[in-house]
C-alpha positions in Angstrom: 43.8 -115.5 -92.7 44.8 -112.4 -90.8 43.6 -109.0 -92.1 43.9 -105.3 -91.0 41.2 -103.1 -92.4 41.6 -99.5 -93.7 39.3 -96.7 -92.5 36.6 -98.1 -90.3 35.7 -94.8 -88.8 35.0 -92.6 -91.8 37.1 -89.7 -90.6 38.6 -88.1 -93.7 35.7 -89.0 -96.0 32.0 -89.5 -95.2 32.0 -93.2 -96.1 32.8 -95.8 -93.4 34.1 -99.4 -93.4 36.0 -98.9 -96.6 38.4 -101.9 -96.2 35.8 -104.3 -95.0 33.3 -103.2 -97.6 35.9 -103.9 -100.3 36.6 -107.4 -98.9 32.9 -108.5 -99.0 32.5 -106.9 -102.5 30.3 -104.1 -101.4 32.5 -101.0 -101.9 30.4 -98.3 -103.6 32.4 -96.7 -106.5 30.5 -93.4 -105.8 32.6 -93.1 -102.6 35.6 -92.4 -104.7 34.1 -89.0 -105.6 33.6 -87.9 -102.0 35.8 -85.0 -101.0 37.6 -84.3 -97.7 37.6 -80.9 -95.9 40.3 -79.7 -98.4 38.3 -80.6 -101.4 40.5 -83.6 -102.3 38.5 -86.6 -103.5 39.1 -90.1 -102.3 40.1 -91.1 -105.9 42.7 -88.3 -105.9 44.0 -89.2 -102.4 44.4 -92.9 -103.5 46.3 -91.9 -106.6 48.6 -89.6 -104.6 49.3 -92.5 -102.3 50.2 -94.7 -105.2 47.0 -96.8 -105.0 44.8 -97.9 -107.9 41.1 -97.3 -107.3 40.4 -99.8 -110.2 42.0 -102.6 -108.1 39.4 -102.3 -105.3 37.0 -104.8 -106.9 39.8 -107.4 -106.9 39.9 -107.3 -103.1 36.6 -109.1 -102.8 36.8 -112.6 -101.3 34.4 -115.5 -101.9 32.4 -115.6 -98.7 31.5 -119.2 -99.3 35.1 -120.1 -98.7 35.1 -118.5 -95.2 34.0 -120.2 -92.0 33.5 -116.9 -90.4 35.1 -113.7 -89.1 36.4 -113.0 -85.6 37.7 -109.8 -84.2 39.4 -108.7 -81.0 39.1 -105.1 -79.9 39.5 -102.8 -76.9 36.1 -102.3 -75.3 36.1 -98.5 -75.6 33.9 -98.2 -72.5 34.0 -98.6 -68.7 32.1 -101.8 -68.1 35.0 -104.3 -68.0 37.2 -102.1 -65.9 34.3 -101.5 -63.4 33.7 -105.2 -63.2 37.4 -106.0 -62.7 37.4 -108.3 -65.8 40.0 -108.5 -68.5 37.8 -109.9 -71.3 34.2 -109.7 -72.5 32.3 -111.7 -75.1 30.3 -109.5 -77.5 26.7 -110.6 -78.0 25.8 -108.0 -80.7 26.9 -104.7 -82.2 24.5 -101.7 -82.1 22.9 -100.5 -85.3 23.6 -96.9 -86.2 22.5 -94.1 -88.4 24.6 -91.0 -89.1 23.7 -87.6 -90.7 25.5 -84.5 -91.7 23.4 -81.4 -91.8 23.2 -77.6 -91.7 20.6 -75.2 -90.3 20.2 -71.9 -92.3 19.0 -68.7 -90.6 20.0 -65.1 -91.1 23.4 -63.6 -90.0 22.8 -60.3 -88.4 24.3 -57.7 -86.0 24.7 -59.1 -82.4 24.1 -55.6 -80.9 21.2 -54.3 -83.0 19.1 -57.4 -83.6 16.5 -57.8 -80.8 16.3 -61.2 -79.3 12.7 -61.8 -80.6 13.8 -61.0 -84.2 16.7 -63.3 -84.5 17.0 -66.3 -86.7 19.9 -67.9 -85.0 21.0 -71.2 -86.6 23.4 -72.2 -83.8 20.8 -71.9 -81.1 18.6 -74.3 -83.2 21.3 -76.9 -83.3 22.0 -76.4 -79.6 18.3 -77.1 -78.9 18.5 -80.1 -81.2 21.5 -81.4 -79.2 19.5 -81.2 -76.0 16.5 -82.9 -77.7 18.8 -85.8 -78.8 20.1 -86.2 -75.2 16.6 -86.3 -73.7 15.1 -88.6 -76.3 18.0 -91.1 -76.3 17.9 -91.2 -72.5 14.3 -92.6 -72.6 15.5 -95.9 -74.1 17.6 -98.6 -72.6 21.0 -98.6 -74.4 20.1 -96.0 -77.0 22.6 -93.3 -77.5 22.6 -90.0 -79.5 25.4 -87.6 -80.2 25.8 -84.2 -81.9 29.6 -84.5 -82.4 30.1 -81.5 -84.7 28.5 -78.1 -84.1 30.2 -75.5 -86.3 29.5 -71.9 -87.3 31.3 -71.2 -90.6 33.2 -67.9 -90.4 31.6 -67.2 -87.0 32.3 -63.9 -85.3 31.8 -62.7 -81.8 29.5 -59.9 -82.9 27.4 -61.7 -85.4 24.2 -63.8 -84.8 25.0 -67.1 -86.5 23.3 -67.4 -89.9 24.5 -71.0 -90.6 25.4 -73.9 -88.4 26.8 -77.2 -89.5 26.2 -80.3 -87.4 26.4 -84.1 -87.3 24.0 -86.7 -85.8 25.1 -90.1 -84.6 22.2 -92.3 -83.4 22.6 -95.9 -82.2 20.6 -98.7 -80.5 20.9 -102.5 -80.0 18.0 -103.3 -82.3 17.1 -101.7 -85.7 13.5 -101.0 -84.7 14.6 -99.2 -81.6 17.2 -97.2 -83.6 14.7 -96.3 -86.2 12.2 -95.0 -83.7 15.0 -92.9 -82.2 15.8 -91.5 -85.6 12.2 -90.6 -86.4 11.7 -88.7 -83.1 15.0 -86.8 -83.5 14.2 -85.8 -87.1 10.7 -84.7 -86.1 12.3 -82.6 -83.4 14.6 -81.0 -85.9 11.7 -80.1 -88.1 9.7 -78.6 -85.3 12.6 -76.6 -83.9 13.4 -75.0 -87.3 9.7 -74.3 -88.1 9.3 -72.6 -84.7 12.4 -70.5 -85.2 11.8 -69.6 -88.8 14.8 -71.5 -90.1 15.6 -73.9 -93.0 17.7 -77.0 -92.8 19.3 -79.6 -95.0 20.1 -83.1 -93.9 22.0 -86.0 -95.5 22.2 -89.5 -94.3 25.8 -90.6 -94.5 25.6 -94.1 -92.8 23.0 -96.7 -92.0 24.3 -100.0 -90.5 22.1 -102.7 -89.2 22.6 -104.2 -85.8 24.8 -107.3 -86.0 24.1 -110.1 -83.6 27.0 -112.5 -82.9 26.8 -115.9 -84.5 25.9 -118.3 -81.7 28.5 -120.9 -82.7 31.3 -118.4 -82.9 30.2 -116.7 -79.7 30.3 -120.0 -77.9 33.9 -120.5 -79.1 34.9 -117.2 -77.6 33.1 -118.2 -74.4 35.0 -121.5 -74.3 38.3 -119.7 -75.0 37.7 -117.4 -72.0 36.7 -120.3 -69.8 39.9 -122.2 -70.8 41.9 -119.3 -69.3 40.1 -119.7 -66.0 38.4 -116.4 -66.4 34.6 -115.7 -65.9 32.6 -115.2 -69.0 30.9 -111.8 -69.3 28.5 -111.2 -72.2 28.0 -107.7 -73.4 26.7 -105.6 -76.4 29.0 -103.3 -78.3 27.9 -99.7 -78.5 30.7 -98.9 -80.9 30.7 -99.9 -84.6 33.3 -102.3 -85.9 34.3 -103.9 -89.2 32.7 -107.1 -87.8 29.3 -105.6 -88.4 30.1 -105.1 -92.1 31.6 -108.7 -92.4 28.3 -109.8 -90.7 26.6 -109.0 -94.0 28.5 -111.8 -95.7 29.5 -114.4 -93.1 29.1 -115.4 -89.4 31.0 -113.1 -87.0 31.7 -112.7 -83.3 34.0 -110.4 -81.3 36.0 -110.4 -78.1 36.6 -107.2 -76.0 39.6 -106.5 -73.9 39.4 -104.1 -71.0 40.4 -100.5 -71.4 42.1 -98.5 -68.6 41.5 -94.9 -67.4 37.8 -95.6 -66.9 37.5 -97.2 -70.3 37.9 -93.8 -72.1 38.3 -94.0 -75.9 38.9 -91.7 -78.8 41.1 -89.8 -76.4 44.9 -89.9 -75.9 44.3 -91.5 -72.5 42.9 -94.7 -74.1 45.0 -97.6 -73.0 45.2 -101.3 -72.4 47.8 -103.2 -70.3 50.4 -105.6 -71.6 48.9 -108.2 -69.2 45.4 -107.8 -70.7 46.8 -107.9 -74.2 48.4 -111.2 -73.5 45.2 -112.6 -72.1 43.5 -111.5 -75.3 46.2 -113.2 -77.4 45.8 -116.4 -75.3 42.0 -116.3 -75.8 42.5 -115.9 -79.6 44.9 -118.9 -79.6 42.4 -121.0 -77.6 39.5 -120.0 -80.0 41.5 -121.0 -83.0 42.5 -124.3 -81.4 38.9 -125.0 -80.6 38.0 -124.4 -84.2 40.7 -126.9 -85.3 39.2 -129.5 -82.9 35.7 -128.8 -84.3 36.9 -129.2 -87.8 38.7 -132.5 -87.1 35.5 -133.7 -85.4 33.4 -132.7 -88.4 35.8 -134.6 -90.7 35.7 -137.7 -88.5 31.9 -137.6 -88.5 31.9 -137.3 -92.3 34.2 -140.3 -92.7 32.2 -142.3 -90.1 
C-alpha cells in the first residue's frame, strides 16, 4: 500500500502527525478543538474543506495485517552532500519534546524606566534561547531551538511586557532528551525568578525516539548495495511519520541527499532528478527483496 500523510509538521494547529496518528488509530479527538492563529478550530477547518471529522476513526488500519512501514525522505541536512553520497540508511529517529510558552513581565516606558527597574519579558526569553544553545551543545547529537520569539503588540518605545516563545528539544535517546528538557526548564524557572517575571508553559508534543527495525533496515542496506552504492548509516534529527508508525509496526527509512548544503525548511531545499531516480531504484530493490523473503518464508513453511 502507498500512502501520503496529511500534516506531519503541526504548522497550522499545535498537534502533529495527524494523518499517521489516524492510520494507527491514535488520533486524539481533543485535537479537533485546537484553534489556529485566526481562531478557527480544526473541526471548523475540516468542515470548510468538505471533510467529516467523524470519519477519522474509520481511517485506522489493523496493524496485525501490516508487515511494516518504510519511508523515503530528503535528508534535510548536510551529511550526505558532504560525504558525496546519494543515499543514507536511517538507524533511528530522534525523540523530541515541544513546548509553547509565554513570559509575563510589565510593559513600561522605554525612556523613563531605569535599566535596573525593568521587568523585560523579551530579554528573559532571549536569555533562555542562549541557555538552550549552551546546554544542547554539551551533548552529542542533542539539539535545542527557540523557533518563535514574539512580542505581542510590541512597540519601539515600550519595554516588552509579554513575550511568546516555543521550545523544540531533541536527542537520539529518550533519556538524553529528558535530561535536556529538565535542564532547560530549570533554566527558565531560574531566569524568571531572578528577573521577577512569571511564565506559563504548555507541552505540545512528546515523541519517543524510534530505532529502525533491524530486518527492515537490512533490507534498505541490501537495496543500496544492489545499486553499487556504499551503505552509510545515520540517525535522523528530524521527526517523520515513520516515528508515529513505529508505535504500531516495524519501520525503517531511507534518506536521499539534499543540495545547497542540505538546507531544509527553506526555498533553497532541493534534490536532483538523478538522486531521486536512485531513491526510486532503491525502493524498487527493497520491495523486490521483500518479495523474495516472503517466497522463501512460504517455501520454508511448505517444507
